[in-house]
Each structure stands twice: as C-alpha cells, then as structure tokens.
ZADREN-290807 format. One line per 2 residues: for each residue x, y, z of C-alpha. Coordinates in steps of 0.02 Angstrom, whole numbers, plus 50000, padded with zeros to 5 digits. Example, Ala and Ser with C-alpha at 12.3 -4.5 7.8 and 13.67 -1.06 7.14 Angstrom:
50615 49775 50390; 50684 49947 50357
REM end
This chain:
50557 46615 48757; 50449 46512 48638
50382 46669 48556; 50559 46734 48524
50611 46569 48445; 50455 46570 48336
50496 46747 48278; 50673 46696 48232
50602 46546 48137; 50486 46664 48041
50633 46777 47996; 50732 46626 47934
50585 46570 47826; 50563 46747 47763
50745 46762 47714; 50740 46594 47625
50581 46645 47533; 50651 46815 47480
50811 46734 47416; 50708 46596 47331
50811 46459 47412; 50769 46286 47473
50810 46220 47646; 50942 46112 47562
51022 46266 47480; 51039 46352 47648
51102 46194 47733; 51235 46172 47599
51288 46356 47597; 51297 46364 47788
51375 46193 47820; 51230 46131 47928
51118 45981 47905; 50959 46006 47804
50860 45924 47945; 50932 46044 48075
50886 46192 47965; 50710 46127 47932
50686 46105 48120; 50747 46283 48149
50612 46350 48033; 50477 46261 48135
50509 46369 48288; 50507 46212 48397
50695 46189 48394; 50835 46268 48496
50913 46381 48364; 51095 46413 48406
51177 46582 48385; 51313 46496 48283
51181 46433 48159; 51109 46608 48144
51283 46679 48121; 51320 46554 47981
51159 46604 47891; 51193 46790 47917
51371 46777 47850; 51324 46667 47703
51190 46787 47641; 51260 46954 47695
51127 47000 47822; 51154 47068 47996
51149 46939 48136; 51038 47063 48229
50909 47058 48089; 50889 46870 48115
50899 46873 48305; 50803 47031 48347
50715 47084 48186; 50810 47249 48182
50948 47312 48069; 51096 47398 48153
51108 47583 48113; 51266 47650 48196
51435 47658 48110; 51542 47768 48224
51503 47691 48393; 51366 47602 48488
51346 47618 48677; 51262 47481 48777
51221 47530 48956; 51236 47400 49094
51094 47274 49083; 51019 47358 48929
51084 47252 48785; 50955 47175 48670
50917 47002 48740; 50855 46838 48676
50819 46683 48777; 50853 46535 48662
50798 46409 48791; 50760 46416 48976
50944 46376 49003; 51025 46505 48886
51003 46693 48877; 51105 46801 48758
51121 46989 48783; 51197 47075 48632
51322 47212 48674; 51338 47283 48498
51169 47254 48416; 51158 47430 48345
51330 47435 48262; 51334 47401 48075
51456 47285 47987; 51532 47215 48147
51684 47102 48134; 51642 47024 48303
51482 46987 48399; 51499 47015 48588
51367 46942 48705; 51341 46920 48890
51280 46741 48902; 51184 46679 49054
51170 46491 49075; 51061 46407 49203
51115 46238 49271; 51028 46086 49195
51048 45900 49172; 51037 45901 48982
51183 45841 48877; 51296 45976 48807
51239 46047 48641; 51388 46064 48524
51411 46202 48395; 51543 46246 48269
51561 46399 48159; 51693 46489 48058
51812 46601 48149; 51863 46612 48329
51780 46637 48497; 51831 46717 48661
51745 46679 48827; 51776 46766 48994
51686 46700 49148; 51605 46843 49244
51511 46741 49374; 51507 46556 49420
51599 46405 49350; 51577 46316 49186
51644 46169 49091; 51687 46200 48909
51715 46054 48792; 51816 46089 48635
51837 45945 48514; 51821 45821 48658
51940 45912 48778; 51851 45967 48937
51911 46127 49022; 51848 46201 49185
51836 46390 49189; 51816 46485 49352
51766 46665 49380; 51895 46777 49294
51962 46638 49180; 51959 46664 48993
51971 46553 48843; 52010 46593 48660
51984 46455 48533; 51956 46400 48354
51767 46395 48342; 51772 46278 48191
51802 46141 48320; 51644 46067 48398
51618 46156 48563; 51489 46170 48700
51476 46221 48881; 51385 46181 49042
51358 46276 49205; 51436 46188 49356
51398 46175 49542; 51210 46192 49513
51231 46380 49495; 51201 46505 49356
51353 46556 49255; 51374 46721 49162
51511 46749 49036; 51566 46870 48902
51570 46783 48734; 51645 46867 48582
51617 46776 48417; 51732 46830 48277
REM end
C-alpha cells in the first residue's frame, strides 16, 4: 500500500513539474487546500480518489494515469473480468478496483470499493459531479452533508458529490460496493 501511494505522489509531482505549476496553483485550480496537496505529494498522506479526479479533470489527464501510471487505450469497449480490475489500496481500510481503467475519455469512473472496518473518524470528500453507490456485500453508513444514511446489501444511493461525503463499514465486517463517480 505505501509503495502505491508513493508512486501516485511521484506522478502528482511529475505532472506539476511538467506543467510548471506550484502547489498553490494546483490547489486553487482543483479547489483543495494547498496543505492537503503538499501532503499528497509527500506520499505519506491518504490521497483520495476524489482529489486525484479533481487534478485529472483540471489538467485534462486520465485518472488512470495518476492512479495506475497507465494511459487508457480503448475507445470502443473495455472488458474487465471478475476480480481482474486494476486495483489500488489507498490505505489498509480502502481498496479501489477500477472497472474501466483501459477505456479512454470516460464520462464516469466505476470502481468496486472494499472497506475494512476501523475506528478512525470518517474522511470526508467532495468533488464535482455526482456519485452512485450500490452495496454488494455488508452494511455501511454514508454521511452526506451531515445526514447519516445506513445502506444494506442491495441498497443504492445516488447523490450530489459536491456535498461533503464519507462512509464507514458497519458491524465490524468488510463492506464492498460499486461506486460510479461521474
């Protein structure tokens, strides 16, 4: 996990260097704090997918290039076999498996997200667009702009992802859900 985060941090630094931007420029353009961005570049910080998506959208790069170091190549279709999506483990508690990593110019980013139970406070994100979550296994609590919702297996939620949101696995068990970020 640590190595993957460090690689993402290197790609963020590389992008910033190529574009000849400061950390403050990226923070301003992506609507994140300069301190949060600086921490992301250290590789010692939990870099959220929403932060990476903000950077990717702001500078016209593929989210996959930042997350996995690979540019998507397919434009007609991209098949992901069961359990074979490109994965990244952001922390010990969160694992993202991309379901469309090879498709160019996506208008949505679908992931299978696996969350291990923990006692940490919920980490909140916000990003442009909308998000759809469908619980595949387990139970989770999703907080959207202070409103707490419990989702059980089979439940789904569609929401404005500009609102601060975060989630937590419940019952001391792992939760898996489909997340589509648009």
